[in-house]
C-alpha positions in Angstrom: -116.6 -195.4 -40.2 -114.2 -193.3 -42.2 -113.2 -189.7 -41.6 -112.8 -187.5 -44.6 -111.6 -184.2 -43.4 -114.3 -183.0 -41.0 -117.0 -185.4 -42.2 -117.5 -188.8 -40.7 -118.7 -191.3 -43.3 -121.3 -193.7 -42.0 -121.7 -191.8 -38.8 -124.7 -189.9 -37.4 -123.9 -186.8 -39.4 -124.0 -188.8 -42.7 -127.1 -190.6 -41.6 -128.7 -187.3 -40.9 -127.5 -186.0 -44.2 -128.7 -189.2 -45.9 -132.0 -188.9 -44.0 -132.4 -185.3 -45.0 -131.4 -186.2 -48.6 -133.8 -189.1 -48.6 -136.5 -187.0 -47.0 -135.9 -184.2 -49.5 -136.1 -186.8 -52.3 -139.1 -188.5 -50.9 -140.8 -185.2 -50.1 -139.9 -183.9 -53.5 -141.3 -187.0 -55.1 -144.3 -186.9 -52.9 -144.8 -183.2 -53.5 -144.4 -183.8 -57.3 -146.9 -186.6 -57.1 -149.4 -184.7 -55.0 -149.0 -181.6 -57.2 -149.4 -183.7 -60.4 -152.5 -185.3 -58.9 -154.0 -182.0 -57.9 -153.1 -180.5 -61.3 -154.9 -183.4 -63.1 -157.8 -183.2 -60.7 -158.1 -179.4 -61.3 -157.9 -179.9 -65.1 -160.6 -182.6 -64.9 -162.7 -180.5 -62.6 -162.4 -177.5 -64.8 -163.2 -179.5 -67.9 -166.2 -181.1 -66.3 -167.4 -177.8 -64.8 -166.8 -176.1 -68.2 -168.9 -178.7 -70.0 -171.7 -178.4 -67.5 -171.6 -174.6 -67.5 -171.5 -174.5 -71.3 -174.5 -176.8 -71.5 -176.3 -174.6 -69.0 -175.4 -171.4 -70.8 -176.4 -172.8 -74.1 -179.8 -174.2 -72.9 -180.7 -171.2 -70.8 -179.6 -168.5 -73.3 -181.2 -170.3 -76.2 -184.5 -170.6 -74.3 -184.4 -167.0 -73.2 -183.5 -165.8 -76.7 -186.2 -167.9 -78.3 -188.8 -166.4 -75.9 -187.5 -162.9 -76.4 -187.4 -163.2 -80.2 -190.8 -164.8 -80.3 -192.4 -162.1 -78.1 -190.5 -159.2 -79.8 -191.0 -160.4 -83.4 -194.7 -161.2 -82.9 -195.4 -158.0 -81.0 -193.5 -155.8 -83.5 -195.2 -157.5 -86.5 -198.6 -156.9 -84.9 -197.7 -153.3 -84.2 -196.5 -152.7 -87.8 -199.5 -154.5 -89.2 -201.7 -152.3 -87.0 -200.0 -149.1 -88.3 -200.5 -150.3 -91.9 -204.1 -151.1 -91.1 -204.7 -147.7 -89.6 -203.2 -146.1 -92.7 -205.4 -148.1 -95.0 -208.5 -147.5 -92.8 -207.8 -143.7 -92.7 -207.6 -143.6 -96.5 -210.8 -145.7 -96.7 -212.7 -143.4 -94.3 -211.6 -140.3 -96.2 -212.5 -141.7 -99.6 -215.9 -142.8 -98.2 -216.5 -139.4 -96.8 -215.5 -137.6 -100.0 -217.8 -140.0 -102.0 -220.7 -139.2 -99.8 -220.1 -135.5 -100.2 -219.9 -135.9 -104.0 -223.2 -137.8 -104.1 -224.8 -135.1 -101.9 -223.6 -132.3 -104.2 -224.7 -134.0 -107.4 -228.1 -134.9 -105.9 -228.8 -131.3 -104.8 -227.1 -129.0 -107.3 -229.6 -126.3 -106.6 -228.3 -125.9 -103.0 -224.8 -125.0 -104.0 -223.2 -122.3 -106.1 -220.5 -123.1 -108.7 -216.9 -122.5 -107.5 -214.1 -121.4 -109.8 -211.5 -123.9 -110.9 -208.4 -123.9 -113.1 -206.1 -126.2 -115.1 -202.6 -127.0 -113.8 -200.1 -124.2 -113.6 -196.4 -124.8 -112.8 -196.4 -121.6 -110.7 -198.7 -123.4 -108.2 -196.0 -126.0 -107.2 -195.9 -126.3 -103.4 -199.5 -125.1 -103.0 -202.4 -127.5 -102.3 -204.8 -126.6 -105.1 -207.4 -128.4 -107.2 -206.5 -128.9 -110.9 -208.7 -130.0 -113.7 -207.2 -132.2 -116.4 -209.1 -133.3 -119.5 -208.8 -136.4 -121.6 -208.2 -136.0 -125.3 -211.4 -135.1 -127.1 -213.2 -133.6 -124.1 -214.8 -130.2 -124.8 -213.8 -128.1 -121.8 -216.3 -125.4 -122.8 -219.3 -127.8 -122.6 -221.7 -126.0 -120.2 -222.8 -129.3 -118.7 -219.3 -130.4 -118.0 -218.3 -126.9 -116.7 -221.3 -126.8 -114.4 -220.5 -130.2 -113.0 -216.9 -129.3 -112.4 -217.9 -126.0 -110.8 -220.3 -127.9 -108.5 -217.6 -130.4 -107.4 -215.1 -127.6 -106.9 -217.0 -126.9 -103.7 -215.1 -129.8 -102.2 -211.7 -128.2 -102.9 -211.2 -127.1 -99.3 -212.2 -130.5 -97.9 -209.9 -132.3 -100.3 -207.0 -130.0 -99.4 -207.7 -130.6 -95.7 -207.6 -134.3 -96.2 -204.3 -134.2 -98.2 -202.5 -132.0 -95.7 -203.7 -134.0 -92.7 -202.7 -137.3 -94.3 -199.3 -135.8 -95.5 -198.3 -137.6 -98.8 -201.8 -138.3 -100.0 -203.3 -137.2 -103.3 -207.1 -136.9 -103.6 -209.0 -136.8 -106.9 -212.5 -137.0 -108.5 -212.8 -138.6 -111.9 -215.9 -138.1 -114.1 -217.2 -140.5 -116.7 -217.0 -137.6 -119.2 -213.1 -137.9 -119.1 -212.5 -135.1 -116.6 -210.1 -135.4 -113.7 -210.3 -133.0 -110.7 -207.1 -133.6 -108.7 -205.9 -132.1 -105.4 -202.1 -132.1 -105.0 -199.2 -129.7 -104.3 -197.5 -130.4 -107.7 -198.6 -128.9 -111.0 -195.5 -129.1 -113.1 -195.7 -132.9 -113.2 -198.7 -132.4 -115.5 -196.4 -130.9 -118.2 -194.0 -132.5 -120.6 -191.7 -130.5 -122.9 -193.5 -127.4 -121.8 -196.9 -128.7 -122.9 -199.7 -129.8 -120.6 -200.3 -133.5 -120.8 -203.8 -135.0 -121.4 -205.0 -137.6 -118.9 -207.9 -139.9 -119.2 -208.9 -141.4 -115.8 -211.3 -143.8 -117.4 -208.3 -145.8 -118.7 -206.7 -146.2 -115.2 -207.0 -149.5 -113.3 -208.4 -147.8 -110.1 -211.2 -146.2 -112.1 -212.2 -149.4 -113.9 -211.9 -151.6 -110.8 -214.1 -149.3 -108.7 -216.7 -148.9 -111.5 -216.8 -152.6 -112.0 -217.0 -153.5 -108.3 -219.6 -150.8 -107.5 -218.0 -150.3 -104.1 -214.8 -149.1 -102.4 -211.6 -151.0 -103.6 -207.9 -151.0 -103.0 -205.6 -151.6 -106.0 -202.4 -153.5 -106.0 -199.1 -151.5 -105.9 -198.4 -149.5 -109.0 -196.6 -146.4 -110.2 -198.6 -143.1 -110.0 -199.1 -141.6 -113.4 -198.5 -138.1 -112.1 -195.8 -138.3 -109.5 -194.2 -141.6 -110.5 -194.2 -142.7 -106.9 -195.0 -146.3 -106.0 -198.5 -146.3 -104.3 -201.8 -148.0 -103.7 -205.0 -146.4 -104.9 -208.2 -146.4 -102.8 -211.2 -145.7 -105.1 -215.0 -145.6 -104.7 -217.8 -144.9 -107.2 -220.4 -142.3 -106.6 -223.9 -142.7 -108.1 -226.8 -140.4 -108.8 -230.3 -140.8 -107.6 -231.1 -142.8 -110.7 -228.3 -145.3 -110.0 -226.0 -144.0 -112.8 -222.3 -143.6 -112.3 -221.5 -140.0 -111.6 -217.9 -140.1 -110.5 -215.1 -142.2 -109.1 -213.4 -140.8 -106.1 -209.9 -141.9 -105.1 -206.9 -141.2 -103.0 -203.3 -142.3 -103.3 -201.4 -144.1 -100.4 -197.7 -143.7 -101.1 -195.9 -146.8 -99.9 -192.6 -145.1 -99.2 -193.9 -144.0 -95.8 -195.1 -147.5 -94.9 -191.8 -149.0 -96.2 -189.8 -146.5 -94.2 -191.7 -147.6 -91.0 -191.0 -151.3 -91.8 -187.3 -150.7 -92.6 -186.7 -148.5 -89.5 -187.9 -151.4 -87.4 -185.5 -153.9 -88.9 -182.3 -155.1 -87.3 -179.7 -157.5 -88.5 -181.4 -160.8 -89.4 -184.9 -159.4 -89.5 -186.9 -159.0 -92.8 -190.3 -157.7 -93.6 -192.7 -158.5 -96.5 -196.1 -157.0 -97.4 -198.3 -159.5 -99.3 -201.5 -158.4 -101.0 -204.8 -160.4 -101.1 -203.7 -162.2 -104.3 -200.5 -163.5 -102.6 -198.0 -161.2 -104.3 -195.3 -159.2 -102.6 -196.2 -155.5 -102.7 -193.2 -153.6 -101.4 -190.5 -154.3 -104.0 -187.3 -153.2 -102.1 -188.3 -155.2 -99.1 -189.3 -158.2 -101.3 -185.7 -158.1 -102.8 -184.2 -158.4 -99.3 -186.6 -161.1 -98.0 -185.0 -164.6 -98.1 -187.0 -166.2 -100.9 -186.4 -167.5 -104.4 -186.4 -165.3 -107.5 -189.6 -167.0 -108.7 -191.3 -166.1 -105.4 -190.5 -162.4 -105.8 -192.9 -162.0 -108.7 -195.2 -164.9 -108.3 -198.1 -166.0 -106.0 -196.5 -167.0 -102.7 -199.4 -169.4 -102.1 -198.0 -171.4 -105.0 -194.4 -171.2 -103.8 -192.2 -174.3 -104.0 -191.1 -173.5 -100.5 -193.7 -175.3 -98.5 -193.0 -173.4 -95.3 -193.4 -169.9 -96.9 -196.4 -171.2 -98.8 -198.1 -172.3 -95.5 -197.3 -169.0 -93.6 -198.7 -166.8 -96.4 -201.8 -169.1 -97.0 -202.6 -169.2 -93.3 -202.2 -165.5 -92.8 -204.3 -164.7 -95.9 -207.1 -166.8 -94.5 -207.5 -164.1 -91.8 -205.7 -165.5 -88.8 -202.5 -164.4 -87.0 -200.0 -167.3 -87.6 -198.1 -166.8 -84.4 -194.4 -167.6 -84.4 -193.4 -170.5 -86.7 -189.9 -171.9 -87.3 -189.0 -173.1 -90.8 -186.6 -173.0 -93.7 -186.5 -170.2 -96.2 -184.1 -169.8 -99.1 -180.9 -169.3 -97.1 -181.5 -171.0 -93.7 -183.9 -171.4 -90.8 -186.1 -168.5 -89.8 -188.6 -167.5 -87.1 -191.6 -166.3 -89.2 -194.9 -164.7 -88.3 -197.8 -163.4 -90.4 -200.4 -160.9 -89.3 -203.5 -160.0 -91.4 -204.3 -156.4 -92.3 -208.0 -156.2 -91.7 -208.9 -153.2 -93.9 -207.4 -154.6 -97.1 -207.2 -158.3 -96.5 -203.4 -158.1 -97.0 -200.8 -159.7 -94.8 -197.6 -158.4 -93.1 -194.9 -161.1 -92.9 -191.8 -160.8 -90.6 -188.9 -163.2 -90.5 -185.9 -163.4 -88.2 -182.8 -165.5 -88.8 -182.3 -168.4 -86.4 -178.5 -168.1 -87.1 -178.5 -164.5 -85.9 -180.6 -165.3 -82.9 -178.1 -168.1 -81.9 -175.1 -165.9 -82.4 -175.2 -164.5 -78.9 -175.3 -168.1 -77.4 -172.4 -169.2 -79.6 -170.4 -166.1 -78.8 -171.1 -166.4 -75.1 -170.1 -170.1 -75.2 -166.9 -169.4 -77.1 -165.9 -166.6 -74.7 -166.6 -168.8 -71.7 -164.6 -171.6 -73.2 -161.7 -169.2 -74.0 -161.7 -167.9 -70.4 -161.7 -171.4 -69.1 -158.9 -172.5 -71.3 -156.9 -169.4 -70.5 -157.4 -170.0 -66.8 -156.4 -173.7 -67.0 -153.3 -172.9 -69.1 -152.3 -170.0 -66.8 -152.7 -172.3 -63.8 -150.7 -175.1 -65.3 -147.8 -172.7 -66.2 -147.8 -171.3 -62.7 -148.0 -174.8 -61.3 -144.8 -175.8 -63.1 -143.0 -172.7 -62.0 -144.2 -173.4 -58.5 -142.9 -177.0 -58.7 -139.4 -175.8 -59.7 -139.3 -173.3 -57.0 -140.5 -175.8 -54.5 -137.7 -178.3 -55.4 -135.1 -175.6 -54.9 -136.6 -174.5 -51.6 -137.0 -178.2 -50.5 -133.2 -178.7 -51.0 -132.3 -175.5 -49.2 -134.9 -175.5 -46.5 -136.9 -178.7 -46.0 -139.1 -177.3 -43.4 -140.0 -174.2 -45.3 -140.5 -176.3 -48.4 -142.9 -178.7 -46.6 -144.8 -175.8 -45.0 -145.1 -174.1 -48.4 -146.2 -177.2 -50.1 -148.9 -177.7 -47.4 -150.0 -174.1 -47.6 -150.1 -174.0 -51.4 -151.9 -177.4 -51.6 -154.4 -176.2 -49.0 -154.8 -172.8 -50.7 -155.5 -174.4 -54.1 -157.5 -177.4 -53.2 -159.8 -176.0 -50.5 -161.5 -173.2 -52.6 -161.8 -175.5 -55.6 -163.5 -178.1 -53.5 -165.8 -175.5 -52.1 -166.6 -174.2 -55.6 -167.2 -177.8 -56.8 -169.6 -178.4 -53.9 -171.5 -175.2 -54.3 -171.8 -175.7 -58.1 -173.1 -179.3 -57.6 -175.7 -177.9 -55.2 -177.2 -175.6 -57.8 -180.6 -176.7 -59.0 -183.7 -175.4 -60.8 -185.0 -173.8 -57.6 -181.6 -172.3 -56.6 -179.3 -170.9 -59.3 -177.5 -168.3 -57.2 -173.7 -168.7 -56.8 -172.4 -166.1 -54.4 -168.8 -164.8 -54.2 -167.3 -165.7 -50.8 -164.1 -164.8 -49.0 -162.9 -168.4 -49.4 -162.6 -167.8 -53.2 -160.7 -164.5 -53.0 -157.3 -166.1 -53.6 -156.0 -163.5 -56.0 -155.4 -166.0 -58.8 -157.3 -168.1 -61.4 -159.4 -169.7 -58.7 -160.8 -166.3 -57.8 -161.4 -165.5 -61.5 -163.2 -168.8 -61.9 -165.4 -168.1 -58.9 -166.1 -164.6 -60.3 -167.1 -166.1 -63.7 -169.5 -168.5 -61.9 -170.9 -165.7 -59.8 -171.4 -163.4 -62.8 -173.0 -166.2 -64.9 -175.3 -167.0 -62.0 -176.3 -163.4 -61.6 -177.0 -163.0 -65.3 -179.2 -166.2 -65.2 -181.1 -164.8 -62.2 -181.5 -161.4 -64.0 -183.0 -163.2 -67.0 -185.4 -165.1 -64.8 -186.4 -161.9 -62.9 -187.0 -160.1 -66.2 -189.3 -162.8 -67.4 -191.2 -162.7 -64.1 -191.7 -158.9 -64.4 -192.9 -159.2 -67.9 -195.4 -161.9 -66.9 -196.6 -159.7 -64.0 -197.0 -156.7 -66.3 -199.1 -158.8 -68.7 -201.3 -160.0 -65.8 -201.7 -156.4 -64.6 -202.9 -155.2 -68.1 -205.2 -158.2 -68.3 -206.7 -157.3 -64.9 -207.2 -153.6 -65.9 -208.9 -154.7 -69.2 -211.2 -157.0 -67.2 -212.1 -154.1 -64.9 -212.7 -151.8 -68.0 -215.1 -154.5 -69.4 -217.1 -154.5 -66.2 -217.2 -150.7 -66.0 -218.5 -150.5 -69.6 -221.1 -153.3 -68.9 -222.3 -151.4 -65.8 -222.7 -148.2 -67.9 -225.4 -149.9 -70.0 -228.9 -150.8 -68.7 -228.5 -154.3 -67.5 -231.4 -155.0 -65.1 -234.3 -156.9 -66.8 -237.2 -156.5 -66.8 -236.2 -152.8 -67.1 -239.6 -151.4 -66.2 -241.6 -154.1 -64.3 -244.3 -151.6 -63.3 -245.0 -150.6 -66.9 -247.2 -153.2 -68.7 -247.7 -151.0 -71.7 -244.3 -151.9 -73.2 -241.4 -154.3 -72.8 -237.7 -153.7 -73.8 -234.6 -155.9 -73.8 -231.1 -155.3 -75.2 -227.6 -157.0 -75.2 -224.1 -155.9 -76.2 -221.3 -158.5 -76.7 -217.9 -156.8 -77.4 -215.5 -158.4 -79.9 -212.6 -157.4 -77.7 -212.3 -156.8 -74.0 -214.1 -153.5 -74.4 -216.3 -152.4 -77.3 -217.5 -149.3 -79.2 -221.2 -150.2 -79.5 -223.7 -149.1 -77.0 -227.5 -149.1 -76.4 -229.6 -147.1 -74.0 -233.3 -146.7 -73.1 -234.8 -144.5 -70.5 -238.1 -142.6 -69.7 -237.9 -138.9 -70.4 -241.2 -138.6 -68.6 -244.1 -141.0 -67.8 -245.3 -140.9 -71.4 -242.1 -140.9 -73.4 -239.6 -143.7 -73.8 -236.2 -142.8 -75.5 -234.3 -145.7 -77.2 -230.8 -145.4 -78.6 -228.4 -147.8 -80.3 -225.0 -146.6 -81.7 -221.7 -147.8 -83.1 -218.5 -145.9 -82.5 -215.8 -146.0 -85.3 -212.7 -148.1 -84.3 -212.1 -150.8 -81.8 -210.7 -151.4 -78.3 -210.1 -148.9 -75.5 -210.3 -145.6 -77.6 -213.7 -146.7 -79.0 -214.9 -147.6 -75.5 -213.9 -144.2 -74.1 -215.6 -142.4 -77.1 -218.7 -144.6 -76.6 -219.0 -143.6 -72.9 -218.8 -139.9 -73.8 -221.3 -140.2 -76.6 -223.8 -142.1 -74.4 -223.7 -139.5 -71.7 -224.1 -136.6 -74.1 -227.0 -138.2 -75.9 -228.8 -139.1 -72.6 -228.3 -135.6 -71.2 -229.5 -133.8 -74.3 -232.5 -136.2 -74.6 -233.5 -135.5 -71.0 -233.8 -131.8 -71.8 -236.9 -132.6 -73.9 -235.5 -132.2 -77.4 -236.7 -133.9 -80.5 -234.7 -136.7 -82.0 -233.3 -134.5 -84.8 -232.3 -131.8 -82.2 -230.8 -134.4 -79.9 -228.5 -135.7 -82.7 -227.6 -132.1 -83.9 -226.6 -131.0 -80.3 -224.8 -134.2 -79.6 -222.9 -133.8 -83.0 -221.9 -130.2 -82.0 -220.6 -131.4 -78.6 -218.6 -134.3 -80.1 -217.1 -132.2 -82.9 -216.0 -129.4 -80.6 -212.9 -131.4 -79.4 -212.6 -134.4 -81.6 -208.9 -134.5 -82.4 -209.0 -138.3 -82.8 -211.5 -137.8 -85.7 -213.8 -140.5 -84.3 -217.5 -140.7 -85.1 -220.7 -142.5 -84.1 -223.6 -143.9 -86.1 -226.8 -143.5 -84.1 -230.4 -144.5 -84.4 -232.6 -142.6 -81.8 -236.3 -142.9 -81.3 -238.8 -141.4 -78.8 -242.0 -143.4 -78.3 -245.1 -141.7 -77.0 -246.5 -144.5 -74.9 -250.1 -143.2 -74.7 -250.6 -143.0 -78.5 -247.9 -145.3 -79.9 -246.4 -142.5 -82.0 -242.7 -143.1 -82.6 -240.5 -140.2 -83.6 -237.0 -141.2 -84.8 -233.9 -140.0 -86.6 -231.0 -141.9 -88.1 -227.4 -140.7 -88.2 -225.8 -143.2 -90.6 -226.9 -146.3 -88.7 -228.4 -149.6 -89.9 -232.1 -149.7 -91.0 -234.5 -150.7 -88.2 -236.8 -153.7 -88.3 -240.5 -153.3 -87.6 -243.2 -155.9 -87.0 -246.9 -155.0 -87.1 -249.4 -156.8 -85.0 -250.1 -160.3 -86.4 -247.4 -159.6 -89.1 -243.7 -160.4 -89.7 -240.6 -158.4 -89.2 -239.7 -156.2 -92.2 -236.9 -153.7 -93.0 -238.0 -150.1 -92.6 -235.7 -148.0 -94.9 -235.6 -144.7 -93.1 -233.7 -141.6 -94.2 -230.1 -141.5 -93.1 -228.3 -138.4 -91.9 -224.5 -138.0 -91.5 -222.8 -139.7 -88.6 -222.4 -137.6 -85.4 -218.9 -136.4 -84.5 -217.8 -136.4 -88.2 -218.9 -133.0 -89.6 -219.7 -129.8 -87.8 -223.1 -128.2 -88.6 -224.6 -131.5 -89.9 -228.4 -131.4 -89.9 -230.7 -134.4 -89.2 -234.3 -135.2 -90.3 -236.7 -137.1 -88.2 -239.7 -139.2 -89.2 -242.9 -140.5 -87.4 -244.5 -143.9 -87.2 -247.6 -145.0 -85.4 -247.2 -148.3 -83.5 -250.3 -150.4 -82.8 -250.5 -152.6 -79.7 -248.6 -155.8 -80.4 -246.0 -154.1 -82.7 -242.3 -154.7 -82.2 -239.2 -152.8 -83.0 -235.7 -154.4 -83.6 -232.6 -152.2 -83.9 -229.0 -153.4 -84.1 -225.4 -152.6 -85.0 -223.5 -153.8 -88.2 -221.8 -156.5 -86.2 -225.0 -158.6 -86.6 -225.4 -158.7 -90.4 -221.6 -158.5 -90.9 -220.9 -161.5 -88.7 -218.5 -163.7 -90.7 -218.1 -167.5 -90.8 -214.9 -169.5 -91.6 -215.6 -169.2 -95.3 -215.7 -165.4 -95.1 -219.4 -165.3 -95.7 -221.5 -162.6 -94.1 -224.6 -163.4 -92.0 -226.5 -160.8 -94.0 -229.8 -159.0 -93.7 -231.8 -161.9 -95.2 -230.6 -164.4 -92.6 -231.3 -161.8 -89.9 -234.9 -161.3 -91.0 -235.3 -165.1 -91.3 -234.1 -165.4 -87.7 -236.5 -162.7 -86.4 -239.4 -164.3 -88.1 -238.7 -167.8 -86.7 -240.8 -166.8 -83.7 -242.0 -163.2 -84.3 -244.6 -163.4 -81.5 -241.9 -164.1 -78.9 -241.0 -161.7 -76.1 -238.1 -159.3 -76.8 -235.8 -161.4 -74.6 -236.5 -164.5 -76.6 -236.2 -162.7 -79.9 -232.7 -161.5 -79.0 -231.9 -165.0 -77.7 -233.0 -166.6 -81.0 -231.0 -164.0 -83.1 -227.8 -164.7 -81.1 -228.3 -168.4 -81.5 -228.7 -168.0 -85.3 -225.6 -165.9 -85.5 -223.6 -168.4 -83.4 -224.8 -171.3 -85.5 -223.7 -169.5 -88.7 -220.3 -168.2 -87.4 -219.4 -171.4 -85.5 -215.7 -171.2 -84.4 -214.8 -168.2 -86.5 -213.3 -165.2 -84.6 -215.7 -162.4 -83.8 -214.4 -159.2 -85.4 -217.1 -156.7 -84.4 -219.3 -156.0 -81.5 -222.8 -157.6 -81.5 -225.4 -155.2 -80.1 -229.2 -155.6 -80.4 -232.3 -154.0 -78.9 -235.9 -155.1 -79.2 -239.0 -153.3 -77.9 -242.6 -154.5 -77.9 -245.4 -151.9 -77.7 -248.5 -153.2 -75.9 -250.4 -149.9 -75.5 -252.6 -148.4 -72.9 -255.1 -151.2 -73.5 -252.7 -153.6 -71.8 -252.4 -151.3 -68.9 -256.1 -150.9 -68.5 -256.7 -154.6 -68.8 -254.4 -155.3 -66.0 -256.0 -152.6 -63.9 -259.3 -154.4 -64.2 
């Protein structure tokens, strides 16, 4: 041993110092090794957890986004297509109504006084007023022409009401003589350089197409000759009693309103396209935005070089909703859906960019990765600082350094191990990661735990939202099922209906195209000697038509039970329905009252299909009765009734237009001829079997094609008092 000043070299003091120094070195090395091990373990754990979480985020978010986009895009496209269809249908109904009025006026000129009319005057701008425009060479002073125009001027108020109720519409009546009676709120547009322009409607496409087709038509998009607006014309010819063309009635449907609806519904990455029945894009501004080639913008999309776009358009034009399809357009992958517009046979196409739909997933993944990287980097920096501080403290105070190392190690490793264990326990049935006190360390570990908890809660919220949406769909489905049952219970459904009455037999069926329908039938005894039979068809489809159907049925039955004639029943029912018909719905009705003791049938027809009659030992034939106007469509309408005498063994068959207009996959109609053929397959059969045979014939013709309209039929066999007396014996 050597003594150097107060220190003994090699003694206990030096050994203690050496031991402390060795302990400090060993502890420092051990601490450094443990810290390095923990640091690497945390980095690996964070990396592995990050990869798993990113995969889970990507998969879950992508799946949820796909479902949300599919549901939203499909629903919005159907809604927009429905809006467009209602616009087309409203124009069609108004043009049809106006054409009916024109034919009635021209068929009965003696019943109406001539009304004054005038040529365009710029001072009338802003006022809905009828204007008469002549083609070059037309003699405006011709008495025949002037009388015809004066007669048609009776419709000025009706045309003005149509235009104002339909906002940007323009109604007009064109005569073969080259005269154009137009209802609009602009007059100055008919002048150029201070002179009134001539206009020959006979040279316009809408006039020529309607005259050639002989029925209502919709033109392709074109520029209006008067206003210069881009529009579609709906036109329909009107004929005289001798079958000659008397006029062509039309109305403009300006596409700027429809385009505004479609553009307002767009968001980033979503595009809309309206395609007509010939496969061409109709709305030019939207067509320019839609992701397709320059050739497709002006060509038939069914001949497109893009096979995906070609398939979507072709499938939709065939009359079926395509659902959501994923494919490549001109600048990337898109979710695309096509919905037919029933009234015109056109198609509404919507597309949504897959790149935009995945943007949220990519952004969420990048943010999560950034948070993870920042947390790891922050932790590593703090760990290095902690190591330096720990070495200094270990040299100064070994015990405190050891205690601090143990505390820090425990503080870091324990919550991470707990997080790792809880994350590994997550499964499909349990995705909830809860924030616990063990994670509240005040550092990156707590932030990491908060990130896990937040992500877990968002995932659960997504799942809960999906569950609620599914439950809501099930609730709506249950309510529609109940509505279907209520509607079915409203109609007579117990057969045989009158088992104690051998003098007649009656049977009827109604098969709605949707959950609920607008058709209905009814039969009931007004008294012991009078049987009332009704069959009707409400305009429109779905729940609104079903509600209107119930009101119409109750009104007709109540009025009939008061002992009125068929014509009076229809007139009073029309007055009741018109009194508060803001929805502008109407009903076609055939109503007959059979006097059972004599076989006398008194009936009236309000715009309904012709009945079919079968005489004893004969075949079913069409009975072309006189039609009145529909009920609910025009206040003060009058109806005429007629009488037939049914002999014992005669049968009556009435139906709605869903029977002859049943359509197969080739878009062919079942038609009246096939209907008569089916009735006469077994004309002597009972009413139940006749309706059964008719439904079988329709089903065999339609096959798997979708049913677009309600199928309603009623058959009555008159047996007479002889049958009743025979049974009495």
